[in-house]
C-alpha positions as CSV (number, residue, x, y, z in Angstrom):
1,X,-32.4,-10.6,34.8
2,X,-34.6,-12.1,32.3
3,X,-35.2,-16.2,32.6
4,X,-36.9,-18.5,30.0
5,X,-37.7,-22.2,30.2
6,X,-38.7,-23.9,26.9
7,X,-39.8,-27.0,26.5
8,X,-41.0,-29.1,23.5
9,X,-41.7,-32.8,23.4
10,X,-42.3,-34.8,20.1
11,X,-41.9,-38.4,21.7
12,X,-44.3,-40.5,23.9
13,X,-44.1,-43.8,25.1
14,X,-47.7,-44.5,25.1
15,X,-49.6,-41.8,23.5
16,X,-49.2,-40.4,20.0
17,X,-45.9,-38.7,19.1
18,X,-45.9,-35.5,17.6
19,X,-43.6,-33.6,14.7
20,X,-43.2,-29.9,15.7
21,X,-42.9,-29.3,19.2
22,X,-39.2,-29.6,19.3
23,X,-38.9,-27.4,16.3
24,X,-41.1,-24.9,17.8
25,X,-39.1,-24.9,20.9
26,X,-35.8,-24.1,19.3
27,X,-37.6,-21.5,17.3
28,X,-38.8,-19.7,20.1
29,X,-35.5,-20.1,22.0
30,X,-33.8,-18.5,18.8
31,X,-36.3,-15.5,18.8
32,X,-36.3,-14.8,22.9
33,X,-32.4,-15.0,23.1
34,X,-31.5,-11.9,21.4
35,X,-33.1,-8.3,20.4
36,X,-33.4,-7.4,16.6
37,X,-30.3,-5.5,17.4
38,X,-28.1,-8.2,18.4
39,X,-28.1,-7.4,22.0
40,X,-28.8,-9.9,24.8
41,X,-32.7,-10.5,25.7
42,X,-33.1,-13.8,27.8
43,X,-29.9,-14.8,28.7
44,X,-29.4,-18.4,27.7
45,X,-32.7,-19.7,27.8
46,X,-33.0,-23.1,29.3
47,X,-34.3,-25.7,26.7
48,X,-35.6,-29.2,27.3
49,X,-36.6,-31.1,24.5
50,X,-38.1,-34.6,24.3
51,X,-37.2,-36.1,20.8
52,X,-36.7,-40.1,21.2
53,X,-36.6,-43.1,23.9
54,X,-33.4,-42.2,25.0
55,X,-34.0,-38.1,25.1
56,X,-36.9,-37.9,27.6
57,X,-38.8,-35.1,29.3
58,X,-40.8,-37.0,32.3
59,X,-43.2,-34.9,34.5
60,X,-40.9,-34.6,37.3
61,X,-38.2,-33.0,34.9
62,X,-40.8,-30.4,34.0
63,X,-41.9,-29.8,37.4
64,X,-38.3,-29.2,38.7
65,X,-37.3,-26.8,36.1
66,X,-40.5,-25.0,36.7
67,X,-39.6,-24.7,40.1
68,X,-36.1,-23.3,39.4
69,X,-37.8,-20.9,36.8
70,X,-40.1,-19.1,39.3
71,X,-37.5,-19.5,42.3
72,X,-36.2,-15.9,42.5
73,X,-37.0,-12.4,41.8
74,X,-36.2,-11.9,37.8
75,X,-38.0,-9.4,35.9
76,X,-39.2,-11.9,33.7
77,X,-39.8,-15.5,33.9
78,X,-41.1,-17.0,30.8
79,X,-42.5,-20.6,30.6
80,X,-43.2,-22.0,27.0
81,X,-44.5,-25.5,26.7
82,X,-45.0,-27.4,23.1
83,X,-46.4,-30.9,23.6
84,X,-49.7,-33.1,24.5
85,X,-52.0,-31.3,26.8
86,X,-54.8,-33.2,28.5
87,X,-57.8,-32.1,30.5
88,X,-60.5,-33.7,32.5
89,X,-63.0,-32.5,35.4
90,X,-60.2,-32.2,38.0
91,X,-58.1,-29.7,35.5
92,X,-55.5,-29.5,32.9
93,X,-52.3,-31.4,32.4
94,X,-49.4,-31.2,30.5
95,X,-47.6,-34.7,29.3
96,X,-44.1,-35.6,29.6
97,X,-42.8,-38.6,27.9
98,X,-43.8,-41.5,30.0
99,X,-47.4,-40.2,30.3
100,X,-49.8,-43.1,29.7
101,X,-53.4,-41.7,30.8
102,X,-52.6,-37.8,30.7
103,X,-53.8,-37.0,34.4
104,X,-50.3,-38.3,35.3
105,X,-48.8,-35.4,33.8
106,X,-47.6,-32.3,35.3
107,X,-50.9,-30.3,36.4
108,X,-51.6,-26.7,35.3
109,X,-52.9,-26.1,39.0
110,X,-49.5,-27.1,40.2
111,X,-48.0,-24.9,37.7
112,X,-50.0,-22.0,38.3
113,X,-49.1,-22.3,42.3
114,X,-45.5,-22.4,41.2
115,X,-45.8,-19.2,39.3
116,X,-48.2,-17.5,41.7
117,X,-45.9,-17.9,44.8
118,X,-43.1,-16.7,42.6
119,X,-41.2,-13.1,43.5
120,X,-40.5,-12.4,39.7
121,X,-41.9,-9.3,38.8
122,X,-43.4,-10.7,35.8
123,X,-44.3,-14.5,35.3
124,X,-45.6,-15.4,31.7
125,X,-46.9,-18.6,31.0
126,X,-47.0,-19.6,27.2
127,X,-48.5,-23.1,25.9
128,X,-48.9,-24.3,22.7
129,X,-50.8,-27.8,23.8
130,X,-54.3,-28.9,23.6
131,X,-56.8,-27.8,25.9
132,X,-54.4,-25.4,27.5
133,X,-57.0,-22.5,27.8
134,X,-58.0,-24.3,31.3
135,X,-54.9,-22.7,32.4
136,X,-55.7,-20.2,35.4
137,X,-59.2,-21.7,36.2
138,X,-59.8,-24.5,38.4
139,X,-62.8,-26.5,37.5
140,X,-63.7,-26.7,41.7
141,X,-63.0,-23.3,41.9
142,X,-64.9,-20.4,40.6
143,X,-61.6,-17.6,41.6
144,X,-59.3,-17.2,39.0
145,X,-55.6,-18.5,39.6
146,X,-53.7,-15.6,37.6
147,X,-52.2,-13.8,40.4
148,X,-50.9,-10.2,40.2
149,X,-47.9,-9.9,37.8
150,X,-49.1,-13.2,36.1
151,X,-49.9,-13.2,32.4
152,X,-50.9,-16.6,30.2
153,X,-51.0,-16.9,26.5
154,X,-52.4,-20.5,25.2
155,X,-52.8,-21.9,21.8
156,X,-56.7,-23.0,22.2
157,X,-59.4,-23.1,24.8
158,X,-60.1,-25.7,27.2
159,X,-62.1,-27.8,24.6
160,X,-60.2,-27.1,21.5
161,X,-57.1,-29.1,20.2
162,X,-53.8,-27.1,19.2
163,X,-53.1,-27.5,15.6
164,X,-49.8,-28.1,13.4
165,X,-49.1,-26.3,10.1
166,X,-50.2,-28.0,7.3
167,X,-47.4,-30.5,6.5
168,X,-46.1,-30.5,10.1
169,X,-43.3,-29.3,11.5
170,X,-44.4,-26.5,13.2
171,X,-47.6,-25.7,15.6
172,X,-50.0,-22.8,13.9
173,X,-49.8,-21.3,17.2
174,X,-46.1,-21.0,17.8
175,X,-45.8,-19.7,14.4
176,X,-47.4,-17.2,14.6
177,X,-46.1,-16.5,18.1
178,X,-42.6,-16.3,16.3
179,X,-43.7,-14.1,13.8
180,X,-45.1,-11.6,16.6
181,X,-41.8,-11.6,18.4
182,X,-39.9,-10.9,15.2
183,X,-41.8,-7.6,14.6
184,X,-45.3,-8.6,13.5
185,X,-46.6,-7.3,16.7
186,X,-44.1,-4.5,17.6
187,X,-45.0,-0.9,18.1
188,X,-43.5,2.2,16.4
189,X,-40.6,1.6,18.9
190,X,-40.0,-2.1,18.0
191,X,-41.6,-3.4,21.5
192,X,-43.2,-6.7,21.5
193,X,-45.5,-7.0,24.5
194,X,-47.7,-10.1,25.5
195,X,-50.8,-7.9,24.8
196,X,-49.6,-7.3,21.2
197,X,-48.7,-10.8,20.6
198,X,-52.1,-12.0,21.7
199,X,-53.7,-9.2,19.4
200,X,-51.6,-10.6,16.3
201,X,-52.4,-14.2,16.7
202,X,-56.1,-13.7,17.8
203,X,-56.3,-11.6,14.6
204,X,-54.6,-14.0,12.3
205,X,-56.3,-16.9,13.5
206,X,-59.8,-15.5,12.6
207,X,-63.1,-16.3,14.4
208,X,-63.5,-19.8,13.1
209,X,-60.3,-21.7,13.6
210,X,-58.6,-22.4,17.2
211,X,-59.0,-19.6,19.2
212,X,-56.0,-18.5,21.6
213,X,-56.4,-17.5,25.1
214,X,-55.3,-14.6,26.8
215,X,-55.7,-14.1,30.9
216,X,-53.5,-11.3,32.7
217,X,-53.3,-9.4,36.0
218,X,-50.7,-7.1,35.4
219,X,-50.8,-3.0,35.6
220,X,-48.6,-2.4,32.5
221,X,-47.2,-4.8,29.9
222,X,-43.5,-5.5,29.7
223,X,-41.8,-6.1,26.7
224,X,-40.8,-9.6,25.5
225,X,-38.4,-8.4,22.9
226,X,-37.0,-5.5,21.0
227,X,-38.0,-5.9,17.2
228,X,-36.6,-3.5,14.5
229,X,-38.5,-0.4,14.8
230,X,-40.4,0.8,11.7
231,X,-39.2,4.4,12.2
232,X,-36.0,5.8,13.6
233,X,-36.4,7.1,17.4
234,X,-35.3,10.5,16.5
235,X,-37.7,10.8,13.7
236,X,-40.7,9.8,16.2
237,X,-39.7,12.0,18.7
238,X,-39.5,15.1,16.3
239,X,-43.6,14.2,15.7
240,X,-44.4,17.1,18.3
241,X,-41.9,19.7,16.8
242,X,-43.5,19.1,13.2
243,X,-47.1,18.9,14.7
244,X,-47.1,20.9,18.2
245,X,-51.1,19.9,18.5
246,X,-52.4,16.9,17.6
247,X,-55.4,18.8,15.4
248,X,-52.4,20.9,13.6
249,X,-52.2,21.2,9.7
250,X,-48.5,21.2,8.4
251,X,-48.7,23.5,5.4
252,X,-46.7,22.3,2.6
253,X,-45.3,23.8,-0.8
254,X,-43.7,22.7,-3.9
255,X,-40.3,23.5,-2.4
256,X,-40.7,20.6,-0.2
257,X,-40.9,18.1,-3.1
258,X,-37.4,17.2,-4.8
259,X,-38.6,15.8,-7.9
260,X,-39.5,17.6,-10.9
261,X,-40.4,16.5,-14.5
262,X,-38.7,18.5,-17.2
263,X,-41.8,20.7,-17.7
264,X,-41.9,21.6,-13.9
265,X,-38.2,22.7,-13.9
266,X,-38.7,25.3,-16.5
267,X,-41.7,26.8,-15.0
268,X,-40.4,29.6,-13.3
269,X,-43.8,30.0,-11.3
270,X,-42.9,26.8,-9.4
271,X,-40.3,27.2,-6.4
272,X,-37.0,25.4,-6.7
273,X,-36.5,22.6,-4.3
274,X,-35.3,23.7,-1.0
275,X,-32.7,21.2,0.6
276,X,-34.1,22.1,4.0
277,X,-37.5,21.7,3.4
278,X,-36.4,18.5,1.0
279,X,-34.9,16.8,4.5
280,X,-38.5,17.6,6.4
281,X,-40.5,16.3,3.5
282,X,-38.6,12.8,4.0
283,X,-39.3,12.5,7.4
284,X,-42.9,13.5,6.6
285,X,-43.1,10.6,4.1
286,X,-41.8,8.3,6.5
287,X,-44.6,9.1,8.9
288,X,-47.1,8.6,6.0
289,X,-45.4,5.2,5.5
290,X,-46.1,3.8,9.2
291,X,-49.7,5.7,9.4
292,X,-48.5,8.4,11.5
293,X,-49.5,11.4,8.8
294,X,-51.7,11.8,5.8
295,X,-51.9,14.2,3.1
296,X,-55.2,16.6,3.3
297,X,-57.2,17.0,0.1
298,X,-54.8,14.9,-2.2
299,X,-54.1,11.3,-2.3
300,X,-50.2,11.6,-2.2
301,X,-48.1,13.6,-0.5
302,X,-46.4,14.6,-3.9
303,X,-49.4,16.4,-4.9
304,X,-50.3,17.9,-1.5
305,X,-46.7,19.6,-2.0
306,X,-46.8,20.4,-5.8
307,X,-50.4,21.9,-5.2
308,X,-49.5,23.7,-1.8
309,X,-52.0,21.4,0.4
310,X,-50.9,20.3,3.7
311,X,-50.7,17.1,6.0
312,X,-52.3,15.9,9.4
313,X,-51.7,13.5,11.9
314,X,-54.1,10.4,11.7
315,X,-55.5,9.1,15.0
316,X,-52.6,6.9,15.2
317,X,-50.3,9.8,14.9
318,X,-52.1,12.1,17.3
319,X,-51.7,9.3,19.9
320,X,-48.0,9.1,19.4
321,X,-47.8,13.0,19.5
322,X,-49.5,13.1,22.6
323,X,-46.8,10.8,23.9
324,X,-43.9,12.6,22.8
325,X,-45.2,15.7,23.9
326,X,-45.5,14.2,27.3
327,X,-41.9,12.9,27.3
328,X,-43.3,9.6,27.3
329,X,-41.0,8.7,24.3
């Protein structure tokens, strides 16, 4: 069982309203609800949105929902929040609709306590709010609050603001988060993990923009979503068949290449295309597209085949060859 609680608050009584948090919440929910193939991922994610004076999300609402989220032994319990954040010398807070001073919000120390006590196997906290990077750290305690099985991903450091996309309507961090879930952070199996999400966001923001924070205490990353794999699984599993060793050079000859010019077709010294070899060559070319294989001594695979050269595994290809050879894929 996978549970997700998604909170987005645009409307505030006493502090400035926001414009993209509710949109962000709906985008995250839409992406988490199902895998790319349409199968259920997080079944019916709970969404709470604060859109107006009559559609309110108070501190107590957030706390009660978080307590319920982390109450059982689900495979994943994921909490996402987009809204105002506040920090002071006693710690950080997530602001509900009626907050006046910020420190009357839902404290991050309470959030960490509820998540830390949870029997859920994987507790994931994702915060798109200002100063959210303080999550998992108490100013008065040098010991991290990130308990075993917990992962925290935040839009900014404790000192920074979380920015919106130019023109409003969405947060910079959440836009990248949604892109990552959609496949930008997927591996060759289509799995999107918290670590790959952070790597995508970190690279996309660069060194001078708001800096995301990533804190984790897990033995292995769980997949948050299955995106469309960039290569068929059967092709990937055949990698160790075509390359029995990581350093193996796969020999090519013109019979592998199905395309011929009129002049080449009339040249009896050039072997005719072989359908079996053509099928293998098509797989090798798919490997090239995902950076698993490269031609040796030639710029393109066509030239490698026509000039009877070879192809070899890239460093990434060697990594996946070992995984396949060891039965891990």
